[in-house]
C-alpha positions as CSV (number, residue, x, y, z in Angstrom):
1,X,0.0,0.0,0.0
2,X,1.3,3.4,-0.9
3,X,1.1,6.0,1.8
4,X,1.5,9.1,-0.4
5,X,-1.9,10.6,-1.1
6,X,-2.9,12.2,-4.4
7,X,-6.1,13.6,-3.0
8,X,-7.0,15.5,0.1
9,X,-9.7,14.2,2.5
10,X,-12.4,16.8,2.9
11,X,-13.2,17.1,6.6
12,X,-16.9,16.3,6.8
13,X,-17.8,15.9,10.4
14,X,-21.2,14.5,10.0
15,X,-20.7,14.4,6.2
16,X,-22.4,17.7,5.7
17,X,-20.2,19.7,3.5
18,X,-22.8,21.8,1.7
19,X,-23.1,19.0,-0.8
20,X,-26.3,16.9,-0.9
21,X,-25.7,13.6,-2.5
22,X,-28.2,12.6,-5.3
23,X,-28.1,8.9,-4.4
24,X,-27.4,6.8,-1.4
25,X,-24.3,5.0,-3.0
26,X,-21.7,5.4,-5.6
27,X,-19.3,8.2,-6.6
28,X,-20.7,11.7,-7.1
29,X,-18.8,14.8,-8.2
30,X,-18.3,17.7,-5.8
31,X,-17.3,21.2,-6.9
32,X,-13.7,20.5,-5.8
33,X,-13.6,16.7,-5.6
34,X,-15.6,13.5,-5.4
35,X,-17.9,12.0,-2.8
36,X,-17.7,8.1,-2.5
37,X,-20.3,6.1,-0.5
38,X,-20.8,2.4,-0.3
39,X,-23.1,0.1,1.8
40,X,-21.0,-2.6,3.6
41,X,-22.5,-3.3,7.0
42,X,-20.7,-6.7,7.2
43,X,-17.4,-4.8,7.7
44,X,-16.0,-2.6,10.4
45,X,-13.7,-0.9,7.9
46,X,-13.7,-0.1,4.2
47,X,-10.8,1.5,2.3
48,X,-11.1,3.5,-0.9
49,X,-8.2,2.6,-3.2
50,X,-7.2,4.7,-6.3
51,X,-5.5,3.3,-9.3
52,X,-2.4,5.2,-8.3
53,X,-2.2,2.9,-5.3
54,X,-3.2,5.6,-2.8
55,X,-5.6,4.2,-0.1
56,X,-8.0,6.0,2.2
57,X,-10.0,4.8,5.2
58,X,-13.7,5.6,4.9
59,X,-16.0,6.8,7.7
60,X,-19.1,4.8,8.7
61,X,-22.4,5.4,10.3
62,X,-24.9,3.2,12.2
63,X,-26.7,2.1,9.0
64,X,-23.6,0.4,7.6
65,X,-22.7,3.0,5.0
66,X,-19.1,4.2,4.5
67,X,-18.4,7.6,3.0
68,X,-15.3,9.6,1.9
69,X,-15.3,13.0,0.3
70,X,-12.0,13.4,-1.5
71,X,-10.6,16.7,-2.8
72,X,-8.4,17.1,-5.9
73,X,-10.1,14.1,-7.6
74,X,-11.7,14.6,-11.0
75,X,-14.1,12.7,-13.4
76,X,-12.3,9.8,-15.0
77,X,-10.6,8.8,-11.7
78,X,-10.3,5.0,-11.3
79,X,-11.0,3.4,-7.9
80,X,-11.9,0.3,-6.0
81,X,-12.9,-0.7,-2.5
82,X,-11.0,-2.9,-0.1
83,X,-13.2,-4.6,2.6
84,X,-11.8,-5.0,6.1
85,X,-8.5,-6.9,6.2
86,X,-9.1,-8.6,2.8
87,X,-6.5,-7.7,0.2
88,X,-8.9,-8.1,-2.8
89,X,-9.9,-4.9,-4.5
90,X,-13.6,-4.8,-5.6
91,X,-15.5,-2.7,-8.0
92,X,-18.0,-0.3,-6.5
93,X,-21.5,-2.0,-6.5
94,X,-22.9,1.4,-7.7
95,X,-20.1,2.0,-10.2
96,X,-21.0,4.5,-12.8
97,X,-18.7,3.0,-15.4
98,X,-16.3,0.0,-15.8
99,X,-13.9,0.7,-18.7
100,X,-12.3,-2.7,-18.4
101,X,-15.3,-4.7,-17.5
102,X,-17.1,-5.7,-14.2
103,X,-14.0,-7.0,-12.5
104,X,-11.9,-3.9,-13.3
105,X,-11.6,-0.5,-11.9
106,X,-14.6,1.7,-11.4
107,X,-14.6,5.2,-13.0
108,X,-15.9,8.5,-11.6
109,X,-18.4,9.9,-14.1
110,X,-19.7,13.5,-14.1
111,X,-23.3,13.4,-15.3
112,X,-23.2,17.2,-15.8
113,X,-20.3,16.9,-18.2
114,X,-22.6,16.2,-21.0
115,X,-24.5,19.1,-22.6
116,X,-28.0,18.0,-23.3
117,X,-30.1,19.4,-26.2
118,X,-33.5,18.2,-25.1
119,X,-34.6,21.1,-22.9
120,X,-38.0,21.2,-24.6
121,X,-38.6,17.5,-24.3
122,X,-41.7,16.8,-22.2
123,X,-41.4,13.1,-21.8
124,X,-43.5,10.1,-22.8
125,X,-47.2,9.8,-21.9
126,X,-48.6,6.3,-21.1
127,X,-51.1,6.4,-24.0
128,X,-50.8,6.6,-27.7
129,X,-47.4,5.0,-27.9
130,X,-45.9,2.6,-30.5
131,X,-43.0,0.7,-29.0
132,X,-39.9,-0.9,-30.5
133,X,-37.8,-3.3,-28.5
134,X,-34.1,-3.1,-29.3
135,X,-30.9,-4.9,-28.2
136,X,-28.1,-2.4,-28.8
137,X,-25.4,-5.1,-29.4
138,X,-27.3,-6.8,-32.3
139,X,-29.3,-3.8,-33.7
140,X,-26.4,-2.8,-35.9
141,X,-23.3,-4.6,-37.2
142,X,-21.2,-2.3,-35.0
143,X,-23.3,-2.9,-31.9
144,X,-22.8,0.5,-30.4
145,X,-24.9,3.4,-29.1
146,X,-23.5,5.6,-31.9
147,X,-24.3,3.2,-34.7
148,X,-27.8,2.7,-33.3
149,X,-28.4,6.4,-33.2
150,X,-27.6,6.6,-36.9
151,X,-30.6,4.3,-37.6
152,X,-33.1,6.2,-35.5
153,X,-34.4,8.3,-38.4
154,X,-35.6,5.1,-40.1
155,X,-37.7,4.3,-37.0
156,X,-39.0,7.8,-36.9
157,X,-40.1,7.5,-40.5
158,X,-41.7,4.1,-39.7
159,X,-43.9,5.6,-37.0
160,X,-42.2,4.5,-33.8
161,X,-42.7,6.8,-30.8
162,X,-40.8,5.0,-28.1
163,X,-37.8,2.7,-27.9
164,X,-37.5,0.0,-25.3
165,X,-33.8,-0.9,-24.8
166,X,-32.9,-4.3,-23.4
167,X,-30.7,-3.9,-20.4
168,X,-27.5,-2.0,-20.9
169,X,-26.1,-2.5,-17.3
170,X,-22.6,-4.0,-17.0
171,X,-22.5,-7.8,-17.4
172,X,-19.8,-10.4,-17.7
173,X,-18.2,-11.4,-21.0
174,X,-18.1,-9.7,-24.4
175,X,-21.8,-10.3,-25.3
176,X,-25.0,-11.1,-23.7
177,X,-28.7,-10.1,-23.3
178,X,-27.9,-8.0,-20.2
179,X,-30.4,-9.7,-17.8
180,X,-27.6,-11.2,-15.7
181,X,-26.3,-7.7,-14.9
182,X,-23.4,-7.4,-12.4
183,X,-23.3,-3.7,-11.8
184,X,-26.8,-2.1,-12.3
185,X,-25.6,1.5,-12.3
186,X,-22.9,1.1,-14.9
187,X,-23.8,1.2,-18.6
188,X,-21.8,-1.5,-20.2
189,X,-18.5,-0.5,-21.9
190,X,-19.4,-2.9,-24.8
191,X,-21.7,-0.4,-26.5
192,X,-19.7,2.8,-25.9
193,X,-18.9,5.4,-23.3
194,X,-21.4,6.7,-20.8
195,X,-21.8,10.0,-22.7
196,X,-22.4,8.1,-25.9
197,X,-25.5,6.5,-24.2
198,X,-26.6,10.0,-23.3
199,X,-26.0,11.1,-26.8
200,X,-28.2,8.2,-28.1
201,X,-31.1,9.3,-25.8
202,X,-30.5,12.9,-26.8
203,X,-30.7,12.1,-30.5
204,X,-33.9,10.1,-30.0
205,X,-35.5,13.0,-28.2
206,X,-34.4,15.3,-31.1
207,X,-36.3,13.1,-33.5
208,X,-39.3,13.0,-31.2
209,X,-38.8,9.4,-30.0
210,X,-38.9,8.4,-26.3
211,X,-36.5,5.9,-24.8
212,X,-37.3,3.5,-21.8
213,X,-34.8,1.1,-20.3
214,X,-35.3,-2.5,-19.3
215,X,-34.1,-3.0,-15.8
216,X,-33.6,-6.2,-13.8
217,X,-34.2,-6.1,-10.0
218,X,-35.1,-9.7,-9.4
219,X,-31.5,-11.0,-9.1
220,X,-27.9,-10.1,-9.8
221,X,-25.7,-12.0,-12.1
222,X,-22.2,-13.5,-11.7
223,X,-22.8,-15.4,-8.4
224,X,-24.2,-12.6,-6.3
225,X,-20.8,-11.0,-5.5
226,X,-22.5,-8.2,-3.6
227,X,-22.7,-10.6,-0.7
228,X,-19.0,-9.8,0.0
229,X,-20.2,-6.4,1.1
230,X,-23.1,-7.8,3.1
231,X,-25.1,-11.0,2.9
232,X,-28.2,-8.9,3.6
233,X,-28.4,-8.0,-0.1
234,X,-30.1,-11.4,-0.5
235,X,-32.6,-13.7,1.1
236,X,-33.3,-17.4,1.1
237,X,-36.9,-17.0,2.1
238,X,-38.2,-17.0,-1.5
239,X,-37.5,-19.3,-4.5
240,X,-36.2,-17.7,-7.6
241,X,-35.4,-19.5,-10.9
242,X,-32.7,-17.0,-11.8
243,X,-30.6,-16.9,-8.6
244,X,-30.8,-15.6,-5.1
245,X,-33.8,-13.2,-4.4
246,X,-33.0,-9.7,-3.3
247,X,-33.9,-8.9,0.3
248,X,-36.7,-6.3,0.0
249,X,-38.5,-7.2,3.3
250,X,-36.1,-9.0,5.7
251,X,-33.5,-7.9,8.2
252,X,-31.5,-4.8,7.1
253,X,-33.5,-4.6,3.9
254,X,-33.5,-0.7,3.9
255,X,-30.1,-0.6,2.2
256,X,-31.3,-2.9,-0.6
257,X,-34.5,-1.0,-1.1
258,X,-32.6,2.3,-1.4
259,X,-30.0,0.7,-3.7
260,X,-32.7,-0.5,-6.1
261,X,-35.1,2.4,-6.0
262,X,-32.3,4.9,-6.4
263,X,-31.1,3.0,-9.5
264,X,-34.4,3.5,-11.2
265,X,-34.3,7.2,-10.4
266,X,-30.7,7.4,-11.6
267,X,-31.4,6.3,-15.1
268,X,-34.3,8.8,-15.3
269,X,-32.3,11.7,-14.0
270,X,-28.8,11.3,-15.2
271,X,-29.5,9.6,-18.6
272,X,-32.9,11.3,-19.4
273,X,-34.5,7.9,-20.0
274,X,-38.3,8.3,-20.3
275,X,-39.2,5.4,-18.2
276,X,-38.4,1.8,-17.2
277,X,-39.5,-1.6,-18.2
278,X,-39.2,-3.7,-15.0
279,X,-38.3,-7.3,-15.7
280,X,-40.1,-10.3,-14.1
281,X,-41.8,-8.3,-11.4
282,X,-43.3,-11.5,-10.0
283,X,-39.8,-12.3,-8.6
284,X,-39.5,-9.0,-6.7
285,X,-40.7,-10.6,-3.5
286,X,-41.9,-8.1,-0.9
287,X,-44.4,-8.7,1.9
288,X,-44.1,-5.2,3.3
289,X,-46.9,-2.7,3.2
290,X,-45.0,-0.5,0.7
291,X,-44.1,-2.8,-2.1
292,X,-40.7,-2.2,-3.7
293,X,-42.3,-1.8,-7.1
294,X,-44.4,1.1,-5.8
295,X,-41.3,2.7,-4.3
296,X,-39.4,2.4,-7.6
297,X,-42.4,4.1,-9.3
298,X,-42.5,7.0,-6.9
299,X,-38.8,7.7,-7.0
300,X,-38.6,7.4,-10.8
301,X,-41.5,9.9,-11.2
302,X,-39.9,12.3,-8.7
303,X,-36.5,12.1,-10.6
304,X,-38.3,13.1,-13.8
305,X,-38.9,16.6,-12.3
306,X,-42.1,17.2,-14.1
307,X,-41.4,15.2,-17.3
308,X,-43.9,12.5,-18.0
309,X,-42.4,9.1,-17.8
310,X,-43.6,5.6,-18.8
311,X,-43.3,2.7,-16.4
312,X,-43.9,-0.8,-17.8
313,X,-44.0,-4.2,-16.0
314,X,-43.4,-7.7,-17.2
315,X,-45.5,-10.0,-15.0
316,X,-46.1,-13.7,-15.8
317,X,-48.9,-14.1,-13.2
318,X,-50.8,-11.2,-14.8
319,X,-51.3,-9.2,-11.6
320,X,-53.4,-6.1,-12.6
321,X,-52.5,-4.4,-9.3
322,X,-49.2,-3.3,-11.0
323,X,-51.1,-0.8,-13.1
324,X,-53.6,0.4,-10.7
325,X,-53.2,3.7,-8.8
326,X,-51.6,3.5,-5.3
327,X,-54.8,4.9,-3.8
328,X,-56.7,1.9,-5.3
329,X,-54.5,-0.8,-4.0
330,X,-52.1,-0.7,-6.9
331,X,-48.4,-0.1,-7.5
332,X,-48.6,2.9,-9.8
333,X,-47.1,1.6,-13.0
334,X,-48.5,2.6,-16.4
335,X,-48.8,-0.6,-18.5
336,X,-47.9,-4.3,-18.7
337,X,-46.7,-6.7,-21.3
338,X,-49.6,-9.0,-22.3
339,X,-48.4,-12.5,-23.0
340,X,-52.0,-13.6,-23.7
341,X,-52.2,-11.8,-27.0
342,X,-48.8,-13.1,-28.1
343,X,-49.7,-16.7,-27.2
344,X,-53.0,-16.5,-29.1
345,X,-51.3,-14.9,-32.1
346,X,-48.6,-17.6,-32.1
347,X,-51.1,-20.4,-32.1
348,X,-53.1,-18.8,-34.8
349,X,-50.0,-18.3,-36.9
350,X,-48.4,-21.7,-36.4
351,X,-51.2,-24.0,-35.4
352,X,-49.2,-25.3,-32.4
353,X,-50.1,-24.8,-28.8
354,X,-47.5,-26.9,-26.9
355,X,-46.1,-26.1,-23.5
356,X,-47.1,-22.6,-22.2
357,X,-49.2,-22.0,-25.3
358,X,-51.5,-24.9,-24.1
359,X,-54.4,-22.7,-22.9
360,X,-54.6,-20.6,-26.1
361,X,-56.3,-21.8,-29.2
362,X,-55.8,-18.8,-31.5
363,X,-59.5,-18.4,-32.2
364,X,-61.3,-15.2,-33.2
365,X,-63.0,-15.0,-29.8
366,X,-59.6,-14.7,-28.1
367,X,-58.7,-11.7,-30.2
368,X,-62.0,-10.0,-29.7
369,X,-61.7,-10.5,-26.0
370,X,-58.1,-9.3,-26.0
371,X,-59.1,-6.1,-27.9
372,X,-61.8,-5.4,-25.4
373,X,-60.2,-6.5,-22.1
374,X,-56.4,-7.0,-22.5
375,X,-55.5,-10.0,-20.4
376,X,-57.5,-13.1,-21.3
377,X,-56.8,-14.7,-17.9
378,X,-58.0,-12.5,-15.1
379,X,-58.5,-15.0,-12.3
380,X,-60.0,-18.1,-13.9
381,X,-58.5,-21.5,-14.1
382,X,-55.3,-21.9,-16.2
383,X,-54.8,-25.5,-17.1
384,X,-51.1,-25.4,-17.9
385,X,-50.3,-24.5,-14.3
386,X,-53.3,-26.3,-12.8
387,X,-54.3,-23.2,-10.9
388,X,-56.0,-19.8,-11.3
389,X,-54.1,-17.1,-13.2
390,X,-54.4,-13.3,-13.2
391,X,-56.4,-10.7,-11.4
392,X,-59.5,-8.8,-12.6
393,X,-58.9,-6.0,-15.0
394,X,-62.0,-5.7,-17.0
395,X,-62.2,-2.0,-16.2
396,X,-58.6,-1.2,-17.4
397,X,-58.1,1.0,-20.4
398,X,-56.7,-0.6,-23.6
399,X,-53.4,1.4,-23.5
400,X,-52.6,-0.3,-20.2
401,X,-51.7,-3.4,-22.1
402,X,-48.7,-3.8,-24.5
403,X,-49.4,-6.3,-27.3
404,X,-46.7,-7.9,-29.5
405,X,-46.1,-10.7,-31.9
406,X,-42.4,-11.0,-31.1
407,X,-40.0,-10.1,-28.3
408,X,-36.6,-11.2,-27.3
409,X,-37.8,-14.1,-25.0
410,X,-40.4,-15.5,-27.3
411,X,-38.2,-15.6,-30.4
412,X,-35.4,-17.3,-28.6
413,X,-37.8,-19.7,-26.9
414,X,-38.6,-21.3,-30.3
415,X,-35.4,-23.2,-29.9
416,X,-34.3,-22.4,-33.4
417,X,-34.4,-18.7,-32.8
418,X,-36.6,-18.3,-35.8
419,X,-38.9,-15.3,-36.1
420,X,-42.7,-15.7,-36.7
421,X,-42.3,-14.2,-40.1
422,X,-40.1,-17.1,-41.1
423,X,-42.6,-19.7,-39.8
424,X,-46.1,-18.3,-40.6
425,X,-47.5,-17.8,-44.1
426,X,-46.9,-14.3,-45.4
427,X,-50.6,-13.5,-45.9
428,X,-51.6,-14.5,-42.4
429,X,-48.6,-12.6,-41.0
430,X,-49.8,-9.5,-42.8
431,X,-53.3,-9.9,-41.4
432,X,-52.0,-10.4,-37.9
433,X,-49.8,-7.4,-38.2
434,X,-52.8,-5.3,-39.1
435,X,-54.6,-6.6,-35.9
436,X,-51.6,-5.7,-33.9
437,X,-51.0,-2.3,-35.2
438,X,-54.6,-1.2,-35.5
439,X,-55.8,-2.8,-32.3
440,X,-56.6,-0.5,-29.4
441,X,-53.8,-1.8,-27.1
442,X,-50.3,-0.4,-27.2
443,X,-48.4,-2.2,-30.0
444,X,-44.7,-3.2,-29.8
445,X,-42.4,-4.4,-32.6
446,X,-39.1,-6.3,-32.0
447,X,-36.1,-5.0,-33.9
448,X,-36.1,-6.0,-37.6
449,X,-39.7,-7.1,-37.5
450,X,-40.7,-4.2,-39.7
451,X,-38.7,-5.5,-42.6
452,X,-39.1,-9.2,-42.0
453,X,-35.6,-9.8,-40.7
454,X,-34.4,-13.3,-41.4
455,X,-31.8,-13.0,-38.6
456,X,-32.6,-15.4,-35.7
457,X,-32.5,-14.1,-32.2
458,X,-30.8,-16.7,-30.0
459,X,-30.1,-16.7,-26.3
460,X,-26.5,-15.7,-26.1
461,X,-24.3,-15.2,-23.0
462,X,-20.5,-15.0,-23.0
463,X,-19.8,-17.3,-20.0
464,X,-16.8,-19.6,-19.5
465,X,-16.0,-22.8,-17.5
466,X,-18.6,-24.4,-15.4
467,X,-20.9,-21.4,-15.8
468,X,-21.0,-22.0,-19.6
469,X,-22.1,-25.6,-19.1
470,X,-24.6,-24.5,-16.4
471,X,-26.2,-21.8,-18.7
472,X,-26.4,-24.2,-21.7
473,X,-27.9,-27.0,-19.7
474,X,-30.4,-24.6,-18.0
475,X,-31.4,-23.4,-21.4
476,X,-31.9,-27.0,-22.7
477,X,-34.0,-27.9,-19.6
478,X,-36.3,-24.9,-20.0
479,X,-36.9,-25.6,-23.7
480,X,-37.7,-29.3,-23.2
481,X,-41.2,-28.2,-22.0
482,X,-41.8,-28.2,-25.8
483,X,-42.3,-31.8,-26.9
484,X,-40.4,-31.3,-30.2
485,X,-37.4,-30.0,-28.3
486,X,-37.1,-33.1,-26.2
487,X,-35.4,-34.8,-29.2
488,X,-31.9,-35.6,-28.1
489,X,-30.6,-34.3,-31.4
490,X,-31.7,-30.8,-30.3
491,X,-29.1,-30.9,-27.6
492,X,-26.4,-31.2,-30.2
493,X,-27.9,-28.7,-32.7
494,X,-28.9,-25.8,-30.3
495,X,-26.5,-23.0,-30.8
496,X,-24.2,-22.7,-27.8
497,X,-25.1,-19.4,-25.9
498,X,-21.4,-18.9,-25.2
499,X,-20.2,-19.1,-28.8
500,X,-19.5,-15.7,-30.5
501,X,-21.1,-17.1,-33.7
502,X,-24.5,-17.4,-31.8
503,X,-24.2,-13.7,-31.0
504,X,-23.1,-12.7,-34.5
505,X,-25.9,-14.6,-36.1
506,X,-28.5,-12.6,-34.1
507,X,-27.4,-9.3,-35.6
508,X,-29.7,-7.6,-38.0
509,X,-28.9,-7.5,-41.7
510,X,-30.0,-4.0,-42.7
511,X,-29.7,-4.7,-46.4
512,X,-32.9,-6.7,-45.9
513,X,-34.8,-3.5,-45.3
514,X,-34.3,-2.5,-48.9
515,X,-35.0,-6.0,-50.3
516,X,-38.2,-6.3,-48.2
517,X,-39.6,-2.8,-49.0
518,X,-43.1,-4.3,-49.2
519,X,-43.0,-5.2,-45.5
520,X,-41.6,-1.8,-44.5
521,X,-44.5,-0.3,-46.5
522,X,-47.0,-2.5,-44.7
523,X,-45.8,-1.4,-41.2
524,X,-45.4,2.2,-42.2
525,X,-48.8,2.5,-43.8
526,X,-50.5,0.8,-40.8
527,X,-48.9,3.1,-38.3
528,X,-49.8,6.1,-40.5
529,X,-53.4,4.8,-40.5
530,X,-53.2,4.4,-36.7
531,X,-51.8,7.9,-36.3
532,X,-53.9,9.8,-38.7
533,X,-57.3,8.1,-38.4
534,X,-58.9,9.7,-35.4
535,X,-60.8,6.7,-34.1
536,X,-57.7,4.4,-34.2
537,X,-55.6,7.0,-32.4
538,X,-58.4,7.6,-29.8
539,X,-58.9,3.9,-29.2
540,X,-55.3,3.6,-27.9
541,X,-55.6,6.8,-25.9
542,X,-57.2,7.5,-22.5
543,X,-60.7,7.4,-23.9
544,X,-63.6,5.3,-22.7
545,X,-63.1,1.7,-23.6
546,X,-66.6,1.4,-25.2
547,X,-65.0,3.0,-28.3
548,X,-64.2,-0.5,-29.5
549,X,-66.4,-3.6,-29.7
550,X,-66.1,-6.8,-31.6
551,X,-67.8,-9.9,-33.0
552,X,-66.8,-13.4,-33.9
553,X,-67.6,-14.3,-37.6
554,X,-66.3,-17.8,-37.3
555,X,-63.5,-19.7,-35.6
556,X,-60.8,-17.7,-37.4
557,X,-62.6,-14.5,-38.4
558,X,-63.6,-11.4,-36.5
559,X,-64.6,-7.8,-36.8
560,X,-63.8,-4.9,-34.6
561,X,-66.1,-1.8,-34.6
562,X,-64.4,1.5,-33.7
563,X,-67.0,4.0,-32.6
564,X,-66.6,7.8,-32.7
565,X,-68.7,10.9,-31.8
566,X,-68.7,11.8,-35.4
567,X,-70.1,9.0,-37.6
568,X,-67.7,9.7,-40.5
569,X,-64.8,8.8,-38.2
570,X,-66.0,5.3,-37.4
571,X,-64.2,2.2,-38.8
572,X,-64.6,-1.5,-39.2
573,X,-61.6,-3.9,-39.1
574,X,-62.2,-7.4,-40.5
575,X,-59.5,-10.0,-39.8
576,X,-59.7,-13.5,-41.3
577,X,-57.0,-16.0,-40.2
578,X,-58.6,-18.9,-42.0
579,X,-60.0,-19.8,-45.4
580,X,-62.2,-17.7,-47.7
581,X,-65.4,-16.6,-45.8
582,X,-68.5,-15.8,-47.9
583,X,-70.6,-13.0,-46.3
584,X,-74.2,-13.3,-47.3
585,X,-75.5,-11.2,-44.4
586,X,-74.6,-10.9,-40.7
587,X,-77.2,-10.7,-38.0
588,X,-75.0,-8.4,-36.0
589,X,-75.6,-4.7,-35.4
590,X,-71.9,-4.0,-35.3
591,X,-71.9,-4.4,-39.1
592,X,-74.6,-1.7,-39.6
593,X,-73.2,1.5,-41.1
594,X,-73.8,4.9,-39.7
595,X,-77.0,6.6,-40.9
596,X,-76.9,7.7,-44.5
597,X,-73.6,5.8,-45.1
598,X,-72.3,2.6,-46.5
599,X,-69.0,0.9,-45.7
600,X,-66.3,1.3,-48.3
601,X,-63.0,-0.6,-48.2
602,X,-60.2,1.8,-47.2
603,X,-57.2,-0.5,-46.7
604,X,-56.4,-4.2,-47.3
605,X,-53.5,-6.4,-46.3
606,X,-53.7,-8.0,-49.7
607,X,-52.7,-4.9,-51.6
608,X,-50.0,-5.6,-54.2
609,X,-47.8,-3.0,-52.5
610,X,-47.5,-5.3,-49.5
611,X,-46.7,-8.4,-51.4
612,X,-50.4,-9.5,-51.4
613,X,-52.5,-11.1,-54.1
614,X,-54.5,-8.0,-54.8
615,X,-57.5,-6.2,-53.3
616,X,-60.9,-7.9,-54.1
617,X,-63.7,-5.5,-55.0
618,X,-66.2,-5.4,-52.1
619,X,-69.7,-4.0,-52.1
620,X,-71.2,-4.7,-48.7
621,X,-74.7,-4.1,-50.0
622,X,-74.3,-7.3,-51.9
623,X,-72.9,-10.8,-51.1
624,X,-69.2,-10.6,-50.8
625,X,-66.2,-12.7,-49.7
626,X,-63.7,-12.0,-47.0
627,X,-60.4,-13.4,-48.4
628,X,-58.4,-16.0,-46.6
629,X,-55.7,-14.7,-44.4
630,X,-56.5,-11.1,-44.9
631,X,-57.4,-7.9,-43.0
632,X,-59.6,-5.1,-44.4
633,X,-60.4,-1.7,-43.0
634,X,-63.8,-0.2,-43.9
635,X,-64.7,3.5,-43.6
636,X,-68.2,5.0,-43.9
637,X,-69.0,7.0,-47.0
638,X,-72.2,8.9,-47.8
639,X,-74.3,6.6,-49.9
640,X,-77.9,5.6,-50.5
641,X,-79.2,2.3,-49.4
642,X,-79.6,-0.4,-52.1
643,X,-83.4,-0.5,-52.9
644,X,-85.2,-3.8,-52.2
645,X,-86.3,-5.6,-55.3
646,X,-90.1,-5.8,-55.8
647,X,-92.6,-8.0,-57.4
648,X,-91.3,-11.0,-59.5
649,X,-87.7,-9.9,-59.1
650,X,-87.8,-10.4,-55.3
651,X,-89.9,-13.5,-55.6
652,X,-87.4,-15.1,-58.0
653,X,-84.5,-14.2,-55.6
654,X,-86.2,-15.7,-52.6
655,X,-87.1,-18.9,-54.5
656,X,-83.6,-19.2,-55.7
657,X,-82.0,-18.9,-52.2
658,X,-84.7,-21.3,-50.9
659,X,-83.7,-23.8,-53.6
660,X,-87.2,-23.9,-55.0
């Protein structure tokens, strides 16, 4: 240990130096130095060690926090902590950046060193959004924030309003999904510097696109190394399929709760993210009166300082309390991923309902119910789990549910990593895309979906040694719930998550965007229709949910009626996911046009421009045919009613249809 000191300790007494820390832990810049703070109640002493070799004892308080305010230290300073008499040097659990990876030195980052250009940005509202899920490492060949920023104008042109970034926190290895994060405050060095992430968000805002961040608070990756600071980070009282559960409600849980809640606020404040997508909220176990999810939501909204932010949950049990107001027994989030819609869509597109698709049949009734109510399972029996699933949410507005055909999990869970567009028929995929993008819920696309990317999306994680084997075997065990993946040959053919080739194969090929211009046009035109047609826009906004109703025309065909105050704004959406359906007449008032109008076809998924077989001429005052695997939008137009035949003409017609 060197005794010479490159920085001067600022005498703090009770740590009040006129500087109020933003967050409970981590390094924060002072006007003339840096404040360091770490939670390590398992130790009587903690030392701050600079990369120069200089070492400083830190002062502690009764809550187990250690703090040192050090003068003459600047942004870019590298440091670690030494715990007690241990000679190992450890990264800061709240490190703001790790230039050499999670096991290396932590770096002091000045969040005020970046000059933002988004002063006029008001944030992201919970309604009216079109989401786009993105993995920075595979979104472009370069896999960087800067390269991704260069593609944002294409997403703006498409009609995307908000990006959802898969986790960017620091993780082990040279590639991964990010869900096994090691240091949740440090944006990974793999995609660029901290300010390059800020520049990415800034550029998105300049284009009018919001950005929310996927965060993981249900476990830490790499063997829970935080236990070296204190075992109270974790609890054994709950089972968790991904690792040890975080201690949100046990002894000395206050430090963990602050660490996590401050993390959510940190991304909002220091990186100007417009919200969070909280992963696997069912594994954030908390029996306390003030659930940790509600705490995260409050702190995140406070950190936004008046900007509107967007808080999303993933929740397999479909607990509607997540998106109810705190005053109504809820946790205060804005919206949830709806797996039910995805599962029904997958079954309808592939014809297979193995494993967790078991309870979905892909019928028209499921899509009508999803359009009206979001979750399909809201407390009734769920056969796959032999238990009830969900909580009531019939009163929840449509925008509270995020619908999607693809996401990172579901593509990878196919085993082959193939996207739905490579499995389903093109015509049926176009029709389902129309249902997704014109439906009243909040739609989400997965990167490359808009141009029919042929790149698979595998599970990849750069792990070595025993951990590599553990990850691969765990993946195989999970996928064996699908009967076709029980085949022993699959164990030999499944791409190894730890192989660089698995990661490289998952990168988008942007040349496909030009080659598949018909699919780009399909998505762009549907989103334009959604945005510019008042009733479609209002259906996904905070309007009464009676604005949309629906009917079943057959096992695979449905209609949705979009109501409006002004009759000329109303629309009908027909979706047929089966064979040709002759329409003679329908004893259904939802098909009746507004007074003085008749329905006229406005848009069709079978348009030649989208790679379809052509638009069939439709006169709904006569018998007509709803084409197989198609979607059609009808708008009301002023028109007289077809007069009823009289005399022998009507008699002849009636005798003919009566087979007389």
